[in-house]
Each structure stands twice: as C-alpha cells, then as structure tokens.
C-alpha positions, 0 to 999 in steps of 0.5 A: 453345297455338295451334299448329295449323300443326304439329299432330300428330294422327291423320289429320293430315299435315304437311310443312315447306316450304323456309324463307321469310325467316329471321325465320320459324324457330322458336326456343322460349326458356326454358320457354315451351312448358311455360307455354303447355300449363299456361295452355291447360289452365287454360282447359280446366278451364272449357271442356273442349270448347274445340277450339282449346285442345285443338289447342294442347295437342296441338301443344305436347305434340308438340314434342320439347323440350316434355317436357324443358322440363316436367322442367326446371320441375319439377326447378328448382321442387323444388330451390327447395323450391317444392312447389306449382310442382313439383306443377303441373309434374308434373301438366302432364307427366301430362296426356300420360303419365297412367301415368308412375310417376315423375311420380306418385311425385313428385306423391305425395311433394310432396303428402305434405310438410306445407308443400305445402298451405300453399304452394299456399294462399299462391300462391292467396291472393297471386295473388288479392290481385294480381288474377291470376285465372289464377294463382289458378285454377291454384293452387286446381286444384293443391290440388284434385288431392289434395283433389277434394272441397274445397268452399272451393277449388271455390268459389274456382275457380268464382268466379274463372272467373265473373269476366269478365276471367279468360279474357282473363288466361289468354289473356294468359299464352298470348300472353306465351309466344307473344311470346317465341317469335314472333321466328321461326316455322315455315312448313309445309304442313298437311293436315287431314282433309277440308280443303285444304292450308294454307301458314301461318306461326305469326304468321298462325295466332296472329292468328286465335287471339286472336279465338277 
C-alpha cells in the first residue's frame, strides 16, 4: 500500500495532470488493491505507527473500486466455503467501516461455523510449513479476531514476527500486488500540508517505498 501520490487524507489536495505517456494510466487488475490492504495491515500488526503503511492503506481504501474488490473476495471465498478467507476479507472491509453491520454479521456467522476454526488452523499450519510467514501471521490474526486471548496464537504471531525474513515477505506480497498494477500508473500533482506540490508517477513513488 504505497500509493501516496493519490492519497486522500484531511488536508491533502490533489489534481490529475494531463496524461503523460500512455504507459502511465492506472489499471488495477484482479483483487490487487484488496490484497495490498491486507498485506499492509499485516505489517501494521507489528508496527502500528508505520506511517508509510498507514498512508498506503488510506490510499487503497480511497480507490472507488477497493470496496467492491473486497466484497468480491469475501463472496468468492464464501461460495467456495473458504470461511477463513471470507472472515479475513470481511475484516479488511471493517478496517474502514467498523460499524458495517452486514460485515459484522458475516464475520459472526462464519466464525460460528464449526469448521471455521479448523480451516484457520489448517491455513496457518500449511503456511508455516511452507515458510510463508506473512500468510501464517495473517491466519493466526484471523483466529485471534474471535479468540483474542488465545495464547498459542499470540505466541505463533510473536514468533513469526520475530523472524528476520517475515517483514520482507510481507513487503513482497505488497510488491506482487504492485507488479500486477504497474503496467500503467497515475501521474498527478500531490500537495501535502506544509510541502511543495510533487509531480510523481506510481513507479517513482514505489521505488522509494521499497527502501522504507
């Protein structure tokens, strides 16, 4: 979620310029925005004050197609009886709309299913066995949504987060989402409080983010 160039926050103004070369026209594909929000949120579990990730989440949530992507992920997961993924998608929606009753009911219903917790355990175990720490952290966190005091999951999250490769894996998930979007990008003039306007492309902005 490193999309500062089109950020919509209080005190931030922006304006699209006339299009530079055609390769810089944004085309999100599949569910890349939803995936990027989830990945950045996983990063924020350990670093809640990470300003870059907060800005990335804010930008992605500001995209008009973001909420529909998240709904699609949730619906497709539920239709495939993938309750773990459906819960995670609904929670991603609730990050922006914590009072959305429909999503709250969806989460509650999926969590009430007897197979849901086993699905989450299976995702976590398979991810850990594959050394996919980013996915294992996300799965354990999904379990903790219902059982916040589950010590085993808390220890699993803490262990995975302590691994030096974990944060890079999470960045890689974000990077993959970006790679699917970066064929084209948005050029715009961004004005932040107390700063001069910046004319930036998505590509140049992302280059700086990988160093963050």
